[in-house]
PDB file of N, CA, C and O in Angstrom, chain B, residues numbered from 101:
ATOM      1  N   MET B 101       0.829  -1.186   0.000  1.00  0.00           N
ATOM      2  CA  MET B 101       0.000   0.000   0.000  1.00  0.00           C
ATOM      3  C   MET B 101       0.870   1.246   0.000  1.00  0.00           C
ATOM      4  O   MET B 101       1.857   1.329   0.732  1.00  0.00           O
ATOM      5  N   ASN B 102       0.497   2.209  -0.825  1.00  0.00           N
ATOM      6  CA  ASN B 102       1.276   3.423  -0.967  1.00  0.00           C
ATOM      7  C   ASN B 102       0.798   4.488   0.004  1.00  0.00           C
ATOM      8  O   ASN B 102      -0.406   4.697   0.157  1.00  0.00           O
ATOM      9  N   ASP B 103       1.735   5.162   0.662  1.00  0.00           N
ATOM     10  CA  ASP B 103       1.373   6.194   1.627  1.00  0.00           C
ATOM     11  C   ASP B 103       1.686   7.598   1.121  1.00  0.00           C
ATOM     12  O   ASP B 103       1.749   8.539   1.912  1.00  0.00           O
ATOM     13  N   SER B 104       1.884   7.750  -0.201  1.00  0.00           N
ATOM     14  CA  SER B 104       2.173   9.066  -0.754  1.00  0.00           C
ATOM     15  C   SER B 104       1.673   9.165  -2.194  1.00  0.00           C
ATOM     16  O   SER B 104       1.431   8.162  -2.864  1.00  0.00           O
ATOM     17  N   ASN B 105       1.530  10.403  -2.640  1.00  0.00           N
ATOM     18  CA  ASN B 105       1.166  10.690  -4.025  1.00  0.00           C
ATOM     19  C   ASN B 105       2.374  11.271  -4.734  1.00  0.00           C
ATOM     20  O   ASN B 105       3.142  12.033  -4.146  1.00  0.00           O
ATOM     21  N   LEU B 106       2.539  10.915  -5.977  1.00  0.00           N
ATOM     22  CA  LEU B 106       3.617  11.446  -6.789  1.00  0.00           C
ATOM     23  C   LEU B 106       3.024  12.442  -7.775  1.00  0.00           C
ATOM     24  O   LEU B 106       2.104  12.109  -8.523  1.00  0.00           O
ATOM     25  N   TYR B 107       3.548  13.660  -7.777  1.00  0.00           N
ATOM     26  CA  TYR B 107       3.098  14.713  -8.687  1.00  0.00           C
ATOM     27  C   TYR B 107       4.216  14.999  -9.675  1.00  0.00           C
ATOM     28  O   TYR B 107       5.380  15.132  -9.300  1.00  0.00           O
ATOM     29  N   ARG B 108       3.841  15.089 -10.942  1.00  0.00           N
ATOM     30  CA  ARG B 108       4.793  15.466 -11.984  1.00  0.00           C
ATOM     31  C   ARG B 108       4.182  16.606 -12.779  1.00  0.00           C
ATOM     32  O   ARG B 108       3.010  16.563 -13.153  1.00  0.00           O
ATOM     33  N   VAL B 109       4.991  17.624 -13.033  1.00  0.00           N
ATOM     34  CA  VAL B 109       4.538  18.770 -13.814  1.00  0.00           C
ATOM     35  C   VAL B 109       5.439  18.878 -15.034  1.00  0.00           C
ATOM     36  O   VAL B 109       6.666  18.889 -14.933  1.00  0.00           O
ATOM     37  N   TYR B 110       4.787  18.956 -16.195  1.00  0.00           N
ATOM     38  CA  TYR B 110       5.492  19.027 -17.467  1.00  0.00           C
ATOM     39  C   TYR B 110       5.252  20.377 -18.115  1.00  0.00           C
ATOM     40  O   TYR B 110       4.234  21.025 -17.868  1.00  0.00           O
ATOM     41  N   ASP B 111       6.209  20.802 -18.958  1.00  0.00           N
ATOM     42  CA  ASP B 111       5.991  22.032 -19.711  1.00  0.00           C
ATOM     43  C   ASP B 111       5.112  21.748 -20.919  1.00  0.00           C
ATOM     44  O   ASP B 111       4.614  20.634 -21.074  1.00  0.00           O
ATOM     45  N   ASP B 112       4.918  22.742 -21.774  1.00  0.00           N
ATOM     46  CA  ASP B 112       4.014  22.559 -22.909  1.00  0.00           C
ATOM     47  C   ASP B 112       4.546  21.575 -23.941  1.00  0.00           C
ATOM     48  O   ASP B 112       3.782  21.091 -24.776  1.00  0.00           O
ATOM     49  N   LYS B 113       5.850  21.267 -23.901  1.00  0.00           N
ATOM     50  CA  LYS B 113       6.435  20.276 -24.812  1.00  0.00           C
ATOM     51  C   LYS B 113       6.552  18.902 -24.149  1.00  0.00           C
ATOM     52  O   LYS B 113       7.172  17.988 -24.693  1.00  0.00           O
ATOM     53  N   LEU B 114       5.949  18.775 -22.972  1.00  0.00           N
ATOM     54  CA  LEU B 114       5.958  17.540 -22.168  1.00  0.00           C
ATOM     55  C   LEU B 114       7.341  17.146 -21.664  1.00  0.00           C
ATOM     56  O   LEU B 114       7.632  15.963 -21.490  1.00  0.00           O
ATOM     57  N   ASP B 115       8.193  18.146 -21.430  1.00  0.00           N
ATOM     58  CA  ASP B 115       9.450  17.917 -20.724  1.00  0.00           C
ATOM     59  C   ASP B 115       9.172  18.071 -19.237  1.00  0.00           C
ATOM     60  O   ASP B 115       8.489  19.008 -18.825  1.00  0.00           O
ATOM     61  N   LEU B 116       9.694  17.161 -18.435  1.00  0.00           N
ATOM     62  CA  LEU B 116       9.447  17.181 -17.000  1.00  0.00           C
ATOM     63  C   LEU B 116      10.074  18.428 -16.382  1.00  0.00           C
ATOM     64  O   LEU B 116      11.276  18.655 -16.520  1.00  0.00           O
ATOM     65  N   LEU B 117       9.256  19.241 -15.698  1.00  0.00           N
ATOM     66  CA  LEU B 117       9.737  20.439 -15.019  1.00  0.00           C
ATOM     67  C   LEU B 117       9.986  20.195 -13.537  1.00  0.00           C
ATOM     68  O   LEU B 117      10.963  20.685 -12.971  1.00  0.00           O
ATOM     69  N   TYR B 118       9.093  19.434 -12.920  1.00  0.00           N
ATOM     70  CA  TYR B 118       9.145  19.297 -11.469  1.00  0.00           C
ATOM     71  C   TYR B 118       8.474  17.998 -11.054  1.00  0.00           C
ATOM     72  O   TYR B 118       7.488  17.568 -11.654  1.00  0.00           O
ATOM     73  N   GLU B 119       9.022  17.387 -10.025  1.00  0.00           N
ATOM     74  CA  GLU B 119       8.455  16.148  -9.492  1.00  0.00           C
ATOM     75  C   GLU B 119       8.494  16.227  -7.973  1.00  0.00           C
ATOM     76  O   GLU B 119       9.502  16.630  -7.392  1.00  0.00           O
ATOM     77  N   ALA B 120       7.404  15.846  -7.336  1.00  0.00           N
ATOM     78  CA  ALA B 120       7.346  15.876  -5.873  1.00  0.00           C
ATOM     79  C   ALA B 120       6.520  14.710  -5.369  1.00  0.00           C
ATOM     80  O   ALA B 120       5.524  14.325  -5.980  1.00  0.00           O
ATOM     81  N   ARG B 121       6.944  14.156  -4.253  1.00  0.00           N
ATOM     82  CA  ARG B 121       6.202  13.098  -3.577  1.00  0.00           C
ATOM     83  C   ARG B 121       5.632  13.708  -2.298  1.00  0.00           C
ATOM     84  O   ARG B 121       6.359  14.287  -1.491  1.00  0.00           O
ATOM     85  N   VAL B 122       4.311  13.567  -2.130  1.00  0.00           N
ATOM     86  CA  VAL B 122       3.619  14.159  -0.988  1.00  0.00           C
ATOM     87  C   VAL B 122       2.965  13.039  -0.198  1.00  0.00           C
ATOM     88  O   VAL B 122       2.172  12.268  -0.739  1.00  0.00           O
ATOM     89  N   LYS B 123       3.297  12.954   1.077  1.00  0.00           N
ATOM     90  CA  LYS B 123       2.690  11.934   1.941  1.00  0.00           C
ATOM     91  C   LYS B 123       1.203  12.223   2.109  1.00  0.00           C
ATOM     92  O   LYS B 123       0.802  13.385   2.164  1.00  0.00           O
ATOM     93  N   LEU B 124       0.387  11.182   2.189  1.00  0.00           N
ATOM     94  CA  LEU B 124      -1.057  11.334   2.277  1.00  0.00           C
ATOM     95  C   LEU B 124      -1.498  12.120   3.511  1.00  0.00           C
ATOM     96  O   LEU B 124      -2.494  12.841   3.446  1.00  0.00           O
ATOM     97  N   ASN B 125      -0.795  12.001   4.617  1.00  0.00           N
ATOM     98  CA  ASN B 125      -1.174  12.722   5.835  1.00  0.00           C
ATOM     99  C   ASN B 125      -0.489  14.084   5.952  1.00  0.00           C
ATOM    100  O   ASN B 125      -0.658  14.773   6.958  1.00  0.00           O
ATOM    101  N   GLN B 126       0.274  14.476   4.945  1.00  0.00           N
ATOM    102  CA  GLN B 126       0.945  15.771   4.953  1.00  0.00           C
ATOM    103  C   GLN B 126      -0.102  16.870   4.800  1.00  0.00           C
ATOM    104  O   GLN B 126      -1.003  16.757   3.968  1.00  0.00           O
ATOM    105  N   LYS B 127       0.010  17.930   5.595  1.00  0.00           N
ATOM    106  CA  LYS B 127      -1.021  18.965   5.607  1.00  0.00           C
ATOM    107  C   LYS B 127      -1.051  19.791   4.331  1.00  0.00           C
ATOM    108  O   LYS B 127      -2.129  20.187   3.886  1.00  0.00           O
ATOM    109  N   SER B 128       0.097  20.062   3.734  1.00  0.00           N
ATOM    110  CA  SER B 128       0.093  20.869   2.510  1.00  0.00           C
ATOM    111  C   SER B 128       1.237  20.458   1.597  1.00  0.00           C
ATOM    112  O   SER B 128       2.240  19.894   2.035  1.00  0.00           O
ATOM    113  N   LYS B 129       1.059  20.753   0.329  1.00  0.00           N
ATOM    114  CA  LYS B 129       2.104  20.497  -0.654  1.00  0.00           C
ATOM    115  C   LYS B 129       3.128  21.616  -0.565  1.00  0.00           C
ATOM    116  O   LYS B 129       2.870  22.641   0.066  1.00  0.00           O
ATOM    117  N   ASP B 130       4.289  21.433  -1.188  1.00  0.00           N
ATOM    118  CA  ASP B 130       5.265  22.505  -1.169  1.00  0.00           C
ATOM    119  C   ASP B 130       4.800  23.660  -2.061  1.00  0.00           C
ATOM    120  O   ASP B 130       3.999  23.461  -2.974  1.00  0.00           O
ATOM    121  N   SER B 131       5.299  24.849  -1.793  1.00  0.00           N
ATOM    122  CA  SER B 131       4.804  26.052  -2.473  1.00  0.00           C
ATOM    123  C   SER B 131       5.100  26.050  -3.970  1.00  0.00           C
ATOM    124  O   SER B 131       4.283  26.531  -4.756  1.00  0.00           O
ATOM    125  N   LYS B 132       6.252  25.517  -4.380  1.00  0.00           N
ATOM    126  CA  LYS B 132       6.565  25.466  -5.818  1.00  0.00           C
ATOM    127  C   LYS B 132       5.569  24.555  -6.536  1.00  0.00           C
ATOM    128  O   LYS B 132       5.094  24.885  -7.623  1.00  0.00           O
ATOM    129  N   LEU B 133       5.258  23.426  -5.937  1.00  0.00           N
ATOM    130  CA  LEU B 133       4.288  22.507  -6.535  1.00  0.00           C
ATOM    131  C   LEU B 133       2.925  23.185  -6.652  1.00  0.00           C
ATOM    132  O   LEU B 133       2.276  23.089  -7.693  1.00  0.00           O
ATOM    133  N   ASN B 134       2.485  23.869  -5.596  1.00  0.00           N
ATOM    134  CA  ASN B 134       1.199  24.575  -5.644  1.00  0.00           C
ATOM    135  C   ASN B 134       1.177  25.606  -6.763  1.00  0.00           C
ATOM    136  O   ASN B 134       0.186  25.703  -7.486  1.00  0.00           O
ATOM    137  N   THR B 135       2.234  26.369  -6.919  1.00  0.00           N
ATOM    138  CA  THR B 135       2.317  27.388  -7.972  1.00  0.00           C
ATOM    139  C   THR B 135       2.224  26.751  -9.348  1.00  0.00           C
ATOM    140  O   THR B 135       1.491  27.236 -10.209  1.00  0.00           O
ATOM    141  N   LEU B 136       2.959  25.671  -9.560  1.00  0.00           N
ATOM    142  CA  LEU B 136       2.936  25.001 -10.862  1.00  0.00           C
ATOM    143  C   LEU B 136       1.580  24.365 -11.154  1.00  0.00           C
ATOM    144  O   LEU B 136       1.107  24.415 -12.290  1.00  0.00           O
ATOM    145  N   ILE B 137       0.957  23.772 -10.151  1.00  0.00           N
ATOM    146  CA  ILE B 137      -0.367  23.168 -10.353  1.00  0.00           C
ATOM    147  C   ILE B 137      -1.386  24.236 -10.729  1.00  0.00           C
ATOM    148  O   ILE B 137      -2.257  23.995 -11.564  1.00  0.00           O
ATOM    149  N   ASP B 138      -1.284  25.416 -10.117  1.00  0.00           N
ATOM    150  CA  ASP B 138      -2.202  26.511 -10.444  1.00  0.00           C
ATOM    151  C   ASP B 138      -2.087  26.933 -11.908  1.00  0.00           C
ATOM    152  O   ASP B 138      -3.066  27.396 -12.494  1.00  0.00           O
ATOM    153  N   LYS B 139      -0.908  26.781 -12.502  1.00  0.00           N
ATOM    154  CA  LYS B 139      -0.678  27.172 -13.898  1.00  0.00           C
ATOM    155  C   LYS B 139      -0.919  26.017 -14.865  1.00  0.00           C
ATOM    156  O   LYS B 139      -0.787  26.194 -16.076  1.00  0.00           O
ATOM    157  N   SER B 140      -1.266  24.855 -14.362  1.00  0.00           N
ATOM    158  CA  SER B 140      -1.292  23.639 -15.171  1.00  0.00           C
ATOM    159  C   SER B 140      -2.683  23.031 -15.239  1.00  0.00           C
ATOM    160  O   SER B 140      -3.634  23.484 -14.601  1.00  0.00           O
ATOM    161  N   ARG B 141      -2.749  21.976 -16.051  1.00  0.00           N
ATOM    162  CA  ARG B 141      -3.980  21.209 -16.203  1.00  0.00           C
ATOM    163  C   ARG B 141      -3.644  19.734 -15.984  1.00  0.00           C
ATOM    164  O   ARG B 141      -2.665  19.222 -16.528  1.00  0.00           O
ATOM    165  N   LEU B 142      -4.457  19.068 -15.190  1.00  0.00           N
ATOM    166  CA  LEU B 142      -4.276  17.638 -14.944  1.00  0.00           C
ATOM    167  C   LEU B 142      -4.551  16.872 -16.226  1.00  0.00           C
ATOM    168  O   LEU B 142      -5.599  17.057 -16.845  1.00  0.00           O
ATOM    169  N   PHE B 143      -3.614  16.005 -16.637  1.00  0.00           N
ATOM    170  CA  PHE B 143      -3.864  15.212 -17.839  1.00  0.00           C
ATOM    171  C   PHE B 143      -3.728  13.718 -17.599  1.00  0.00           C
ATOM    172  O   PHE B 143      -4.057  12.926 -18.482  1.00  0.00           O
ATOM    173  N   LEU B 144      -3.252  13.311 -16.429  1.00  0.00           N
ATOM    174  CA  LEU B 144      -3.138  11.887 -16.129  1.00  0.00           C
ATOM    175  C   LEU B 144      -3.274  11.703 -14.628  1.00  0.00           C
ATOM    176  O   LEU B 144      -2.593  12.370 -13.848  1.00  0.00           O
ATOM    177  N   ASN B 145      -4.154  10.797 -14.226  1.00  0.00           N
ATOM    178  CA  ASN B 145      -4.370  10.520 -12.814  1.00  0.00           C
ATOM    179  C   ASN B 145      -4.602   9.026 -12.668  1.00  0.00           C
ATOM    180  O   ASN B 145      -5.708   8.537 -12.898  1.00  0.00           O
ATOM    181  N   ILE B 146      -3.553   8.299 -12.284  1.00  0.00           N
ATOM    182  CA  ILE B 146      -3.625   6.852 -12.129  1.00  0.00           C
ATOM    183  C   ILE B 146      -3.142   6.506 -10.724  1.00  0.00           C
ATOM    184  O   ILE B 146      -1.981   6.718 -10.376  1.00  0.00           O
ATOM    185  N   GLU B 147      -4.057   5.973  -9.932  1.00  0.00           N
ATOM    186  CA  GLU B 147      -3.767   5.589  -8.548  1.00  0.00           C
ATOM    187  C   GLU B 147      -3.068   6.721  -7.817  1.00  0.00           C
ATOM    188  O   GLU B 147      -3.705   7.736  -7.537  1.00  0.00           O
ATOM    189  N   ASN B 148      -1.782   6.591  -7.494  1.00  0.00           N
ATOM    190  CA  ASN B 148      -1.095   7.622  -6.722  1.00  0.00           C
ATOM    191  C   ASN B 148      -0.227   8.543  -7.587  1.00  0.00           C
ATOM    192  O   ASN B 148       0.601   9.284  -7.056  1.00  0.00           O
ATOM    193  N   LEU B 149      -0.404   8.506  -8.902  1.00  0.00           N
ATOM    194  CA  LEU B 149       0.375   9.352  -9.817  1.00  0.00           C
ATOM    195  C   LEU B 149      -0.538  10.387 -10.458  1.00  0.00           C
ATOM    196  O   LEU B 149      -1.555  10.051 -11.065  1.00  0.00           O
ATOM    197  N   LYS B 150      -0.155  11.655 -10.311  1.00  0.00           N
ATOM    198  CA  LYS B 150      -0.906  12.747 -10.919  1.00  0.00           C
ATOM    199  C   LYS B 150       0.056  13.556 -11.784  1.00  0.00           C
ATOM    200  O   LYS B 150       1.080  14.039 -11.299  1.00  0.00           O
ATOM    201  N   CYS B 151      -0.278  13.701 -13.068  1.00  0.00           N
ATOM    202  CA  CYS B 151       0.566  14.434 -13.996  1.00  0.00           C
ATOM    203  C   CYS B 151      -0.163  15.676 -14.487  1.00  0.00           C
ATOM    204  O   CYS B 151      -1.327  15.611 -14.882  1.00  0.00           O
ATOM    205  N   TYR B 152       0.529  16.799 -14.457  1.00  0.00           N
ATOM    206  CA  TYR B 152      -0.018  18.084 -14.882  1.00  0.00           C
ATOM    207  C   TYR B 152       0.820  18.607 -16.039  1.00  0.00           C
ATOM    208  O   TYR B 152       2.015  18.330 -16.143  1.00  0.00           O
ATOM    209  N   ARG B 153       0.159  19.372 -16.906  1.00  0.00           N
ATOM    210  CA  ARG B 153       0.853  19.970 -18.036  1.00  0.00           C
ATOM    211  C   ARG B 153       0.559  21.455 -18.078  1.00  0.00           C
ATOM    212  O   ARG B 153      -0.597  21.872 -18.009  1.00  0.00           O
ATOM    213  N   ILE B 154       1.607  22.251 -18.190  1.00  0.00           N
ATOM    214  CA  ILE B 154       1.422  23.688 -18.354  1.00  0.00           C
ATOM    215  C   ILE B 154       0.887  23.905 -19.759  1.00  0.00           C
ATOM    216  O   ILE B 154       1.459  23.421 -20.736  1.00  0.00           O
ATOM    217  N   GLU B 155      -0.214  24.634 -19.849  1.00  0.00           N
ATOM    218  CA  GLU B 155      -0.868  24.857 -21.140  1.00  0.00           C
ATOM    219  C   GLU B 155       0.024  25.675 -22.079  1.00  0.00           C
ATOM    220  O   GLU B 155       0.614  26.673 -21.664  1.00  0.00           O
ATOM    221  N   PRO B 156       0.119  25.255 -23.334  1.00  0.00           N
ATOM    222  CA  PRO B 156       0.909  26.028 -24.288  1.00  0.00           C
ATOM    223  C   PRO B 156       0.224  27.360 -24.597  1.00  0.00           C
ATOM    224  O   PRO B 156      -1.003  27.457 -24.629  1.00  0.00           O
ATOM    225  N   VAL B 157       1.044  28.371 -24.820  1.00  0.00           N
ATOM    226  CA  VAL B 157       0.518  29.687 -25.180  1.00  0.00           C
ATOM    227  C   VAL B 157       0.307  29.701 -26.680  1.00  0.00           C
ATOM    228  O   VAL B 157       1.238  29.452 -27.446  1.00  0.00           O
ATOM    229  N   LEU B 158      -0.916  29.990 -27.101  1.00  0.00           N
ATOM    230  CA  LEU B 158      -1.250  30.002 -28.533  1.00  0.00           C
ATOM    231  C   LEU B 158      -1.252  31.411 -29.074  1.00  0.00           C
ATOM    232  O   LEU B 158      -1.512  31.617 -30.260  1.00  0.00           O
TER     233      LEU B 158
END
C-alpha cells in the first residue's frame, strides 16, 4: 500500500519540469508545486500518480 502521491509537472512540450512526492497525511504540498499546479492542467491521474501539463501559449 502506498502512503504518498507522486506529482509530476510538465511544460508545454511535455518535458518534466518538477516532481514531488507528498505523503497522504501531509497537511500541505510545497509552495513550488502549488504554484505550478495553479498554472497547469491535470492530464493523467492513475492511482497515486498525478501528472499536470502547463498549457501552451497560442
